[in-house]
C-alpha positions as CSV (number, residue, x, y, z in Angstrom):
1,X,101.5,66.4,69.0
2,X,103.8,69.3,70.2
3,X,104.4,69.4,74.0
4,X,103.1,72.4,75.8
5,X,106.6,73.3,77.0
6,X,107.7,73.6,73.3
7,X,104.7,75.8,72.6
8,X,105.6,78.1,75.4
9,X,109.2,78.2,74.5
10,X,108.3,79.0,70.9
11,X,106.1,81.8,72.1
12,X,109.0,83.3,74.0
13,X,111.5,82.9,71.1
14,X,110.9,80.9,67.9
15,X,112.9,77.6,67.8
16,X,114.1,75.6,64.9
17,X,112.9,72.1,64.2
18,X,116.4,70.9,65.1
19,X,116.2,72.8,68.5
20,X,112.8,71.1,69.3
21,X,114.2,67.7,68.3
22,X,117.2,68.2,70.6
23,X,115.1,69.5,73.5
24,X,112.7,66.5,73.2
25,X,115.7,64.2,73.9
26,X,116.3,65.8,77.4
27,X,112.7,66.2,78.4
28,X,111.1,63.8,80.9
29,X,107.7,63.7,82.5
30,X,107.4,63.7,86.3
31,X,104.3,63.5,88.3
32,X,104.3,64.6,91.9
33,X,101.6,63.7,94.5
34,X,100.2,66.4,96.7
35,X,102.7,67.2,99.4
36,X,105.7,65.6,97.5
37,X,108.8,67.7,97.3
38,X,110.4,68.8,94.0
39,X,113.3,70.6,95.6
40,X,114.5,70.2,99.1
41,X,116.6,72.3,101.3
42,X,120.1,70.8,101.4
43,X,119.5,68.3,98.6
44,X,121.2,69.0,95.2
45,X,118.8,69.2,92.3
46,X,120.2,70.5,89.0
47,X,117.0,70.1,87.1
48,X,114.5,72.6,85.7
49,X,110.8,71.9,85.5
50,X,107.9,73.2,83.5
51,X,104.5,72.9,85.2
52,X,102.0,71.2,82.8
53,X,99.2,70.7,85.3
54,X,98.8,71.4,89.0
55,X,101.0,73.8,91.0
56,X,104.0,74.1,93.2
57,X,104.9,76.4,96.1
58,X,108.4,77.5,97.0
59,X,109.0,78.1,100.7
60,X,111.8,78.9,103.1
61,X,112.0,77.7,106.7
62,X,112.6,80.6,109.1
63,X,112.4,79.9,112.9
64,X,110.5,76.7,112.1
65,X,107.8,78.5,110.1
66,X,107.3,78.2,106.4
67,X,107.6,81.5,104.5
68,X,106.0,81.2,101.0
69,X,108.0,82.9,98.3
70,X,106.7,81.9,94.9
71,X,103.8,79.9,93.4
72,X,104.4,78.1,90.1
73,X,101.2,77.4,88.1
74,X,100.6,75.8,84.7
75,X,103.1,77.1,82.0
76,X,105.6,78.3,84.7
77,X,109.2,77.2,84.7
78,X,110.7,76.2,88.1
79,X,114.4,75.8,89.0
80,X,116.6,76.7,91.9
81,X,118.9,78.9,89.9
82,X,120.8,80.0,93.0
83,X,121.9,76.4,93.6
84,X,122.4,75.5,89.9
85,X,124.4,78.6,89.0
86,X,126.1,79.0,92.3
87,X,126.7,75.2,92.6
88,X,125.4,75.2,96.2
89,X,122.8,73.1,98.0
90,X,119.3,74.6,97.9
91,X,118.2,76.7,100.9
92,X,114.5,76.6,100.0
93,X,111.9,73.9,99.3
94,X,109.4,73.4,96.4
95,X,106.4,71.3,97.1
96,X,103.5,70.1,95.0
97,X,100.3,71.6,96.4
98,X,98.2,69.2,94.4
99,X,98.9,66.4,92.0
100,X,101.3,68.1,89.6
101,X,102.6,67.0,86.2
102,X,105.8,68.5,85.0
103,X,108.2,68.3,82.1
104,X,111.7,68.2,83.6
105,X,115.1,68.6,82.1
106,X,118.7,68.6,83.3
107,X,119.9,72.2,83.5
108,X,123.5,71.3,82.5
109,X,122.2,69.4,79.5
110,X,120.0,72.4,78.5
111,X,123.1,74.6,78.8
112,X,125.1,72.2,76.5
113,X,122.3,72.5,73.9
114,X,122.4,76.3,74.3
115,X,126.2,76.3,73.5
116,X,125.4,74.6,70.2
117,X,122.3,76.7,69.2
118,X,122.1,80.5,69.0
119,X,118.3,80.3,69.1
120,X,118.3,78.2,72.3
121,X,120.9,80.6,73.8
122,X,118.6,83.5,73.0
123,X,115.6,81.7,74.6
124,X,117.7,80.9,77.7
125,X,118.6,84.6,78.0
126,X,115.0,85.6,77.7
127,X,113.8,83.1,80.3
128,X,116.5,84.2,82.7
129,X,115.5,87.8,82.2
130,X,111.9,86.9,83.0
131,X,113.0,85.2,86.2
132,X,115.1,88.2,87.1
133,X,112.2,90.6,86.5
134,X,109.8,88.4,88.6
135,X,112.3,88.5,91.5
136,X,112.9,92.2,91.1
137,X,109.2,93.0,91.1
138,X,108.6,90.9,94.1
139,X,111.5,92.5,96.0
140,X,110.3,96.0,95.0
141,X,106.8,95.3,96.2
142,X,108.1,94.5,99.7
143,X,110.1,97.7,99.7
144,X,107.6,100.1,98.1
145,X,104.2,98.7,98.9
146,X,102.1,98.2,102.0
147,X,100.6,94.8,102.7
148,X,97.2,96.2,101.4
149,X,98.8,97.4,98.2
150,X,100.5,94.0,97.7
151,X,97.1,92.3,98.3
152,X,95.3,94.7,95.9
153,X,98.0,94.0,93.3
154,X,97.5,90.3,93.8
155,X,93.8,90.7,93.3
156,X,94.5,92.3,89.9
157,X,97.5,90.3,88.6
158,X,97.8,87.0,90.4
159,X,94.3,85.6,90.6
160,X,95.4,81.9,90.4
161,X,97.0,82.3,93.8
162,X,93.8,83.6,95.3
163,X,91.7,80.9,93.6
164,X,93.9,77.9,94.5
165,X,96.2,78.6,97.5
166,X,95.1,78.4,101.1
167,X,94.7,81.6,103.1
168,X,97.7,80.6,105.3
169,X,100.0,80.4,102.2
170,X,98.6,83.6,100.7
171,X,99.2,85.5,103.9
172,X,102.7,84.1,104.1
173,X,103.3,85.1,100.5
174,X,102.2,88.6,101.2
175,X,104.3,88.8,104.4
176,X,101.4,89.2,106.8
177,X,99.5,87.0,109.3
178,X,96.3,85.2,108.4
179,X,94.3,87.5,110.6
180,X,95.6,90.6,108.7
181,X,94.7,88.9,105.4
182,X,91.1,88.3,106.7
183,X,90.8,92.0,107.6
184,X,92.1,93.0,104.1
185,X,89.6,90.6,102.5
186,X,86.7,92.0,104.7
187,X,87.7,95.5,103.7
188,X,87.1,94.9,100.0
């Protein structure tokens, strides 16, 4: 049976049988318990992950408070590209918000495969473009939208967050306090 990660990769950019065979050699399954860290601030981790089941939350520590940046649900890729590409220790954390099953892989090994395969190199570029667009859209939303507009957008486009995350984490993700989120919810 084909792994879900390969199905998703093939939907982004068709892969050859040889590519799939080589990828299977670097894939590992990892299960995190609720509350277990995948990436930790200050601890090197040059691995990528694909969420098969469950979900992860990226957060930053600012003045002792957690600031939620991204949620990774099923079929999402997760890696700390800043630390991998920049070769620095991570400055954020990624934690399992429930029991989470992931397919993991060494980013350096994936890069080596990309050097040998034009189709994998193309896939890599498309995945990086997707990450860049996600980051760009999130940044633009904080510059151009009010908290209410960000919440409304979340209602339309990011329903898994509203269905699965706590109110505290949703409010942090939106850049507002929990009371402000309660008022926005009441106003709908």
